[in-house]
VOPAGU-2260 file (C-alpha; in pm, 1 decimal, decimal comma):
REM VOPAGU-2260
SITE   aa  ch    i         X         Y         Z
SITE  HIS   A    0    5039,0    7773,8   10043,1
SITE  MET   A    1    4927,0    8092,9   10213,7
SITE  PRO   A    2    4650,2    8292,4   10050,4
SITE  GLY   A    3    4789,9    8468,3    9743,2
SITE  HIS   A    4    5085,9    8225,7    9742,0
SITE  GLN   A    5    5302,2    8474,4    9939,0
SITE  ALA   A    6    5487,9    8184,2   10101,8
SITE  SER   A    7    5486,2    7808,3   10081,2
SITE  LEU   A    8    5597,0    7520,3   10299,8
SITE  SER   A    9    5798,3    7223,9   10185,7
SITE  VAL   A   10    5756,5    6898,5   10376,3
SITE  SER   A   11    5983,2    6596,2   10351,0
SITE  PRO   A   12    5894,0    6314,1   10340,3
SITE  MET   A   13    5538,7    6360,7   10217,0
SITE  SER   A   14    5445,5    6005,6   10312,2
SITE  GLY   A   15    5587,5    5711,6   10503,5
SITE  SER   A   16    5531,1    5458,2   10777,0
SITE  VAL   A   17    5623,6    5458,6   11145,7
SITE  ALA   A   18    5731,8    5135,7   11309,2
SITE  PRO   A   19    5578,1    5044,4   11647,6
SITE  HIS   A   20    5726,4    5240,6   11940,8
SITE  SER   A   21    5944,0    5452,3   11709,9
SITE  ARG   A   22    5961,3    5800,4   11562,0
SITE  LEU   A   23    5982,7    5947,6   11214,3
SITE  PRO   A   24    6142,9    6292,4   11175,2
SITE  ILE   A   25    5968,8    6521,9   10929,2
SITE  LEU   A   26    6155,6    6822,6   10785,6
SITE  ILE   A   27    5949,0    7138,9   10739,6
SITE  ALA   A   28    6110,0    7423,6   10544,9
SITE  LEU   A   29    5971,1    7772,0   10498,8
SITE  PRO   A   30    6160,7    7989,7   10250,0
SITE  LEU   A   31    6065,2    8353,2   10318,2
SITE  LYS   A   32    6105,4    8643,4   10081,9
SITE  LYS   A   33    5893,6    8913,7   10243,7
SITE  GLN   A   34    5851,3    9063,0   10586,8
SITE  ALA   A   35    5519,2    8933,0   10720,6
SITE  GLU   A   36    5343,9    8701,7   10964,5
SITE  HIS   A   37    5282,6    8349,5   10835,3
SITE  SER   A   38    5047,1    8075,9   10950,6
SITE  PHE   A   39    4995,0    7727,9   10804,2
SITE  ASN   A   40    4788,7    7424,3   10898,8
SITE  LEU   A   41    4944,4    7091,9   10806,5
SITE  LYS   A   42    4705,6    6796,0   10790,0
SITE  PHE   A   43    4840,8    6443,2   10831,1
SITE  ASP   A   44    4612,4    6164,5   10706,1
SITE  VAL   A   45    4673,5    5857,7   10919,9
SITE  LYS   A   46    4562,7    5520,4   10781,9
SITE  HIS   A   47    4288,2    5352,1   10986,7
SITE  ASN   A   48    4234,0    5680,3   11173,3
SITE  SER   A   49    3919,0    5871,6   11084,5
SITE  ILE   A   50    4046,2    6201,0   11237,7
SITE  PRO   A   51    4353,8    6355,1   11069,3
SITE  LEU   A   52    4637,7    6504,0   11273,3
SITE  VAL   A   53    4667,2    6880,9   11234,0
SITE  LEU   A   54    4988,9    7078,6   11293,4
SITE  ASN   A   55    4978,9    7458,4   11304,5
SITE  VAL   A   56    5298,9    7624,0   11176,4
SITE  LYS   A   57    5355,5    7993,1   11247,0
SITE  ALA   A   58    5642,1    8220,7   11153,2
SITE  ASN   A   59    5714,6    8590,7   11177,1
SITE  SER   A   60    5962,1    8687,0   10905,0
SITE  PHE   A   61    6152,4    9014,6   10901,2
SITE  LEU   A   62    6414,3    9183,6   10687,3
SITE  THR   A   63    6743,4    9317,3   10822,6
SITE  ASP   A   64    6703,8    9677,3   10713,8
SITE  ALA   A   65    7046,2    9843,0   10728,1
SITE  THR   A   66    7191,7   10147,6   10553,1
SITE  LEU   A   67    7551,4   10267,9   10534,9
SITE  LYS   A   68    7683,1   10615,6   10459,9
SITE  ILE   A   69    8030,0   10765,7   10451,8
SITE  ARG   A   70    8099,8   11123,9   10558,8
SITE  ASN   A   71    8396,0   11283,4   10380,9
SITE  PHE   A   72    8624,0   11573,1   10478,7
SITE  ALA   A   73    8373,1   11834,0   10359,7
SITE  GLY   A   74    8096,5   11687,1   10578,0
SITE  GLU   A   75    7911,2   11546,4   10276,5
SITE  GLU   A   76    7745,6   11206,4   10323,4
SITE  LEU   A   77    7760,7   10950,0   10044,4
SITE  GLU   A   78    7538,2   10642,9   10054,6
SITE  VAL   A   79    7703,6   10302,3   10019,6
SITE  TYR   A   80    7474,1   10053,9    9847,6
SITE  PRO   A   81    7461,4    9684,6    9946,5
SITE  ASP   A   82    7617,4    9421,6    9723,1
SITE  THR   A   83    7378,3    9267,6    9469,2
SITE  LYS   A   84    7414,5    9051,0    9160,7
SITE  GLN   A   85    7290,6    9344,0    8954,9
SITE  LYS   A   86    7555,6    9572,0    9106,2
SITE  SER   A   87    7763,3    9737,3    8832,6
SITE  GLU   A   88    7964,5    9997,2    9024,3
SITE  GLN   A   89    8136,5    9998,9    9363,1
SITE  THR   A   90    8112,0   10298,4    9594,5
SITE  CYS   A   91    8448,2   10470,6    9646,5
SITE  ALA   A   92    8598,1   10669,2    9933,5
SITE  ASN   A   93    8855,9   10914,1    9795,5
SITE  PHE   A   94    9130,5   11018,3   10038,1
SITE  GLY   A   95    9327,3   11211,9    9776,6
SITE  SER   A   96    9694,9   11272,1    9855,0
SITE  VAL   A   97    9798,2   11190,6   10211,6
SITE  GLN   A   98   10141,0   11289,1   10341,0
SITE  LEU   A   99   10356,3   11014,8   10492,1
SITE  ASN   A  100   10279,2   10942,4   10860,4
SITE  GLU   A  101    9973,7   11169,2   10841,1
SITE  LYS   A  102    9643,5   11017,7   10956,1
SITE  SER   A  103    9348,3   11096,4   10730,2
SITE  LEU   A  104    8997,0   11017,6   10855,9
SITE  GLN   A  105    8648,9   10962,1   10715,9
SITE  THR   A  106    8340,9   10855,5   10911,5
SITE  LEU   A  107    8124,2   10549,7   10839,1
SITE  ILE   A  108    7762,9   10572,3   10960,6
SITE  LEU   A  109    7572,5   10242,3   10993,3
SITE  SER   A  110    7197,6   10257,7   11067,5
SITE  ASN   A  111    6952,9    9986,2   11177,4
SITE  ASN   A  112    6611,6   10074,4   11034,6
SITE  GLY   A  113    6453,1    9738,4   11121,9
SITE  LEU   A  114    6262,0    9599,1   11418,1
SITE  PHE   A  115    6536,1    9373,8   11556,2
SITE  ALA   A  116    6897,7    9419,0   11662,0
SITE  PHE   A  117    7175,5    9280,1   11444,3
SITE  ASP   A  118    7549,5    9208,9   11473,1
SITE  TYR   A  119    7802,3    9347,5   11226,0
SITE  PHE   A  120    8175,2    9328,7   11155,7
SITE  TRP   A  121    8419,0    9494,3   10917,3
SITE  ARG   A  122    8659,8    9304,0   10694,5
SITE  LEU   A  123    8964,8    9462,9   10531,2
SITE  SER   A  124    9132,9    9336,7   10214,9
SITE  GLU   A  125    9491,5    9212,8   10234,1
SITE  ARG   A  126    9635,8    9528,3   10078,9
SITE  CYS   A  127    9500,1    9737,2   10367,8
SITE  PHE   A  128    9780,5    9586,4   10579,8
SITE  LYS   A  129   10061,0    9674,8   10338,1
SITE  THR   A  130   10300,7    9926,9   10492,3
SITE  GLY   A  131   10665,1    9833,6   10482,7
SITE  GLY   A  132   10597,0    9480,3   10606,2
SITE  SER   A  133   10420,0    9584,9   10927,4
SITE  GLU   A  134   10079,9    9436,8   11000,3
SITE  SER   A  135   10018,6    9570,7   11351,0
SITE  GLU   A  136    9711,3    9781,6   11416,4
SITE  ASP   A  137    9926,7   10088,5   11475,2
SITE  GLY   A  138   10125,3   10038,0   11158,3
SITE  GLN   A  139    9876,3    9914,2   10898,4
SITE  LEU   A  140    9781,2   10130,5   10603,6
SITE  VAL   A  141    9401,9   10121,8   10658,1
SITE  ASN   A  142    9215,6   10070,4   10983,4
SITE  ILE   A  143    8852,5   10079,9   11105,8
SITE  THR   A  144    8753,2   10143,9   11467,4
SITE  PRO   A  145    8548,5    9972,6   11602,6
SITE  GLN   A  146    8555,4    9667,6   11376,4
SITE  THR   A  147    8267,2    9475,6   11536,7
SITE  GLY   A  148    7949,4    9558,1   11726,9
SITE  ARG   A  149    7580,0    9508,1   11784,0
SITE  LEU   A  150    7328,6    9766,2   11668,2
SITE  GLU   A  151    6989,0    9801,8   11831,9
SITE  PRO   A  152    6678,0    9875,1   11618,2
SITE  GLN   A  153    6618,6   10233,3   11509,3
SITE  THR   A  154    6969,5   10341,7   11608,8
SITE  SER   A  155    7293,9   10434,3   11432,6
SITE  CYS   A  156    7663,3   10397,5   11509,9
SITE  GLN   A  157    7980,2   10548,0   11369,9
SITE  SER   A  158    8310,3   10385,1   11278,3
SITE  GLU   A  159    8632,9   10568,7   11203,3
SITE  LEU   A  160    8794,7   10483,0   10870,3
SITE  SER   A  161    9158,1   10595,3   10879,3
SITE  VAL   A  162    9447,0   10590,4   10631,8
SITE  CYS   A  163    9806,3   10636,6   10751,1
SITE  PRO   A  164   10077,3   10564,6   10488,7
SITE  THR   A  165   10438,4   10531,0   10603,5
SITE  THR   A  166   10582,6   10490,8   10253,3
SITE  PRO   A  167   10475,6   10629,3    9913,5
SITE  ILE   A  168   10195,1   10391,1    9818,3
SITE  SER   A  169    9866,9   10379,0    9624,7
SITE  LEU   A  170    9538,7   10283,2    9790,6
SITE  LYS   A  171    9434,1   10097,0    9475,7
SITE  GLY   A  172    9322,5    9749,2    9576,5
SITE  CYS   A  173    9230,3    9854,7    9931,1
SITE  ASN   A  174    8870,0    9750,5    9999,0
SITE  VAL   A  175    8660,4    9731,6   10315,4
SITE  GLU   A  176    8339,6    9532,8   10366,5
SITE  CYS   A  177    8068,9    9565,2   10629,1
SITE  HIS   A  178    7900,4    9229,8   10694,9
SITE  ILE   A  179    7557,0    9229,1   10860,6
SITE  LYS   A  180    7463,7    8897,5   11020,2
SITE  ASP   A  181    7167,4    8750,8   10827,6
SITE  GLY   A  182    7164,9    9069,7   10623,4
SITE  PRO   A  183    7334,5    9257,2   10340,1
SITE  THR   A  184    7704,7    9320,2   10282,0
SITE  PHE   A  185    7835,6    9665,9   10195,9
SITE  SER   A  186    8159,2    9709,7    9997,7
SITE  LEU   A  187    8369,0   10022,2    9976,8
SITE  ALA   A  188    8674,6   10081,2    9756,6
SITE  LEU   A  189    8943,6   10327,0    9869,1
SITE  LEU   A  190    9118,3   10573,1    9641,0
SITE  GLY   A  191    9419,9   10793,4    9709,1
SITE  LYS   A  192    9793,7   10770,4    9766,0
SITE  GLY   A  193   10063,3   10833,6   10022,8
SITE  ILE   A  194   10312,6   11102,2    9915,3
SITE  LYS   A  195   10624,8   11266,2   10046,4
SITE  PRO   A  196   10611,8   11645,4   10089,4
SITE  SER   A  197   10759,9   11806,6    9778,1
SITE  LEU   A  198   11062,0   11949,7    9955,0
SITE  HIS   A  199   11395,4   11950,3    9771,3
SITE  PHE   A  200   11722,1   11904,6    9961,4
SITE  SER   A  201   12041,3   11995,2    9773,8
SITE  PHE   A  202   12188,0   11675,5    9919,0
SITE  THR   A  203   12084,5   11399,0   10156,7
SITE  LYS   A  204   12436,8   11259,0   10196,6
SITE  PHE   A  205   12761,5   11452,6   10230,9
SITE  ASN   A  206   13119,1   11331,8   10283,0
SITE  PHE   A  207   13367,0   11578,4   10434,0
SITE  GLY   A  208   13650,1   11336,6   10359,3
SITE  HIS   A  209   13968,6   11360,2   10567,0
SITE  CYS   A  210   13973,4   11663,2   10794,3
SITE  PHE   A  211   14225,5   11764,6   11058,9
SITE  LEU   A  212   14133,0   11721,5   11422,0
SITE  TYR   A  213   13949,8   12023,0   11549,8
SITE  HIS   A  214   14153,7   12318,9   11671,3
SITE  PRO   A  215   14021,3   12675,5   11709,0
SITE  ALA   A  216   14315,0   12808,3   11505,0
SITE  LEU   A  217   14240,5   12585,7   11206,2
SITE  PRO   A  218   13986,0   12677,2   10934,3
SITE  SER   A  219   13644,2   12520,9   10991,4
SITE  ASN   A  220   13510,0   12234,9   10776,7
SITE  THR   A  221   13173,1   12368,6   10666,6
SITE  THR   A  222   12916,2   12293,0   10398,0
SITE  GLU   A  223   12582,4   12451,3   10313,2
SITE  LEU   A  224   12255,1   12260,2   10261,6
SITE  THR   A  225   11982,5   12432,2   10058,2
SITE  ILE   A  226   11616,1   12333,4   10107,0
SITE  THR   A  227   11341,5   12446,2    9865,7
SITE  ASN   A  228   10963,2   12413,2    9899,9
SITE  HIS   A  229   10803,2   12289,5    9576,4
SITE  GLU   A  230   10459,5   12246,1    9736,9
SITE  ASP   A  231   10161,7   12475,9    9678,8
SITE  ASN   A  232   10124,7   12512,4   10055,0
SITE  GLN   A  233   10343,7   12629,6   10339,6
SITE  ILE   A  234   10572,3   12372,9   10503,7
SITE  SER   A  235   10708,5   12389,1   10858,0
SITE  LEU   A  236   11065,1   12269,3   10901,1
SITE  ASP   A  237   11294,2   12216,4   11198,1
SITE  VAL   A  238   11579,0   11989,6   11309,4
SITE  LEU   A  239   11533,8   11708,3   11559,2
SITE  PRO   A  240   11750,0   11748,9   11872,8
SITE  TYR   A  241   12095,3   11591,0   11863,8
SITE  THR   A  242   12410,7   11590,6   12080,4
SITE  LEU   A  243   12728,4   11547,0   11876,6
SITE  PRO   A  244   13053,6   11715,0   11986,1
SITE  HIS   A  245   13205,8   11670,1   11640,5
SITE  LEU   A  246   12910,8   11797,4   11435,0
SITE  SER   A  247   12696,3   12110,0   11447,2
SITE  MET   A  248   12420,5   12258,4   11235,4
SITE  SER   A  249   12324,8   12622,5   11220,7
SITE  PHE   A  250   11951,1   12620,1   11146,4
SITE  ALA   A  251   11646,2   12788,1   11297,5
SITE  PRO   A  252   11290,2   12647,1   11267,7
SITE  VAL   A  253   11113,3   12804,1   10973,7
SITE  ILE   A  254   10783,1   12800,9   10783,7
SITE  LEU   A  255   10865,5   12787,2   10414,6
SITE  ALA   A  256   10627,8   12961,4   10175,8
SITE  PRO   A  257   10560,4   12795,8    9837,2
SITE  GLY   A  258   10870,7   12833,0    9619,3
SITE  ALA   A  259   11085,0   12965,2    9905,7
SITE  SER   A  260   11427,8   12831,6   10008,1
SITE  THR   A  261   11630,9   12819,8   10326,8
SITE  LYS   A  262   11986,8   12718,0   10412,0
SITE  ALA   A  263   12149,0   12511,2   10685,7
SITE  GLU   A  264   12519,8   12533,4   10765,0
SITE  ILE   A  265   12682,0   12206,3   10876,1
SITE  THR   A  266   13024,5   12206,8   11045,3
SITE  PHE   A  267   13243,1   11900,0   11096,1
SITE  MET   A  268   13483,0   11911,1   11395,0
SITE  PRO   A  269   13652,2   11570,5   11431,9
SITE  GLN   A  270   13783,6   11492,9   11779,6
SITE  GLU   A  271   13972,0   11171,9   11696,7
SITE  ALA   A  272   14149,4   11019,1   11398,8
SITE  VAL   A  273   13861,4   10782,4   11319,4
SITE  LYS   A  274   13582,0   10747,2   11065,4
SITE  TYR   A  275   13257,0   10927,7   11139,9
SITE  ARG   A  276   12907,1   10850,3   11016,9
SITE  ASP   A  277   12610,2   11040,8   11158,5
SITE  VAL   A  278   12249,8   11108,3   11062,0
SITE  MET   A  279   12076,1   11438,2   11132,7
SITE  GLU   A  280   11699,0   11452,7   11079,0
SITE  PHE   A  281   11470,7   11731,7   10963,7
SITE  ASN   A  282   11112,1   11730,3   11088,6
SITE  ILE   A  283   10866,4   11825,4   10813,3
SITE  ASN   A  284   10521,5   11948,7   10917,2
SITE  GLY   A  285   10570,3   11768,3   11248,0
SITE  ILE   A  286   10496,6   11427,2   11092,0
SITE  THR   A  287   10756,7   11340,2   10826,4
SITE  LYS   A  288   11130,0   11302,3   10879,4
SITE  GLN   A  289   11408,5   11356,0   10625,5
SITE  PRO   A  290   11746,8   11207,1   10725,2
SITE  ILE   A  291   12072,8   11373,0   10619,9
SITE  GLU   A  292   12376,2   11142,6   10631,7
SITE  ILE   A  293   12710,7   11304,5   10718,1
SITE  LEU   A  294   13040,7   11121,8   10665,7
SITE  GLY   A  295   13394,9   11221,9   10752,0
SITE  HIS   A  296   13732,3   11104,2   10876,0
SITE  GLY   A  297   13945,5   11268,0   11143,5
SITE  ALA   A  298   14312,1   11312,0   11053,9
SITE  GLU   A  299   14615,8   11412,2   11259,9
SITE  LEU   A  300   14835,0   11695,0   11136,1
SITE  LYS   A  301   15177,1   11551,9   11053,6
SITE  LEU   A  302   15413,5   11785,9   10864,9
SITE  GLU   A  303   15777,6   11682,2   10898,7
SITE  THR   A  304   16117,1   11760,9   10749,5
SITE  THR   A  305   16284,3   11459,6   10595,8
SITE  LYS   A  306   16606,6   11629,7   10484,4
SITE  PRO   A  307   16801,4   11695,3   10698,1
SITE  LEU   A  308   16685,9   11420,2   10928,7
SITE  ARG   A  309   16792,8   11600,3   11246,0
SITE  LYS   A  310   16598,8   11916,6   11155,4
SITE  LEU   A  311   16920,9   12122,0   11166,3
SITE  VAL   A  312   17062,1   12323,2   10875,8
SITE  ASN   A  313   17433,0   12408,5   10914,2
SITE  PHE   A  314   17558,4   12689,1   10683,7
SITE  GLY   A  315   17913,8   12660,4   10817,6
SITE  VAL   A  316   18156,9   12957,5   10776,7
SITE  ILE   A  317   18028,0   13218,7   10531,1
SITE  ARG   A  318   18228,7   13516,1   10392,9
SITE  VAL   A  319   18079,2   13862,6   10413,1
SITE  ASN   A  320   17836,3   13931,5   10123,4
SITE  GLU   A  321   17849,1   13566,1   10025,2
SITE  ARG   A  322   17510,4   13401,3    9938,9
SITE  VAL   A  323   17465,0   13039,1   10043,7
SITE  GLU   A  324   17154,2   12826,2    9979,8
SITE  LYS   A  325   17043,1   12505,8   10147,9
SITE  GLN   A  326   16744,5   12290,0   10048,2
SITE  VAL   A  327   16502,2   12160,0   10311,9
SITE  THR   A  328   16249,2   11888,4   10223,3
SITE  VAL   A  329   15911,9   11899,1   10401,8
SITE  THR   A  330   15684,1   11595,0   10383,6
SITE  ASN   A  331   15314,1   11587,6   10460,7
SITE  MET   A  332   15252,8   11268,4   10655,8
SITE  SER   A  333   14883,8   11356,4   10708,0
SITE  ALA   A  334   14582,8   11208,0   10530,7
SITE  ALA   A  335   14469,2   11557,9   10427,0
SITE  ALA   A  336   14630,3   11842,1   10232,7
SITE  VAL   A  337   14825,2   12099,4   10439,5
SITE  GLU   A  338   14871,6   12467,8   10371,2
SITE  PHE   A  339   15171,0   12615,3   10555,7
SITE  GLY   A  340   15405,0   12912,5   10569,1
SITE  LEU   A  341   15757,2   12970,4   10709,2
SITE  GLN   A  342   15834,2   13212,9   10986,3
SITE  LEU   A  343   16174,8   13312,1   11133,3
SITE  LEU   A  344   16188,9   13304,5   11508,6
């Protein structure tokens, strides 16, 4: 024992015999609980030897003194306490509501208050990788940069804790841990959720059905899409570029105030008698996309007379002031309804 019993050695074995020309390993253990310098003198009584063997054991014990803080959006710093058996509550980092594809950041500040450098690494729970099946660094829900490092004494370093949801998802179950080699472990629980902007589209899929092939003289096939902002904040909205000869949208980029609405006019101009399926995308706040699916089918205009077959009506010889009637049957062979009128040439 040291004076005051601050530390004690354990020696194993405490006794034994050594065969001629051989060795006997002796295990010396020194469990340390405090930061201090330690010195012990071990005395070995050797049979038939009047002078004991003395071994001086010295040790300089130190504590890995690390602190961790998290800086939130408002610049406030919250201390993260190390894990202990007496720990009753886990420190939480609240990200609130994060829009899809938006990157939200908080800063982790790790400090080395001790006399020696230490290594550290961050570990993320399995749920931190949940985002539509992707587990790449660019696609994962939660990420920390850098994830490993070495911190010199009396210095600090910062890591970036980021959340980037790609689907509506809760951060419940997302935890991060900072492991200090030969030192404490800090745990941090994440709170928040990924949300879509509260923007209402009157439809996200529209089918024009069968429409006649485009001709300037024919009426246009047009529908109107209404978009309303149900958020408490302004929302910017525009349409991603597209090149479609059979489809056009009349819409100008706009910033929608809370509760405001805007309209987009979509025109279908089929060029061939085939099925069409296209997707036009709105860009919301520059980070979220809303697809609008447009369906339609091009149809040829086929309006024919079936009686008489030769498209000739013969009234024969008619007396003066005599009224003669002939019936002509017109059949619509098109896939769409036809409006028509007769005109004498």
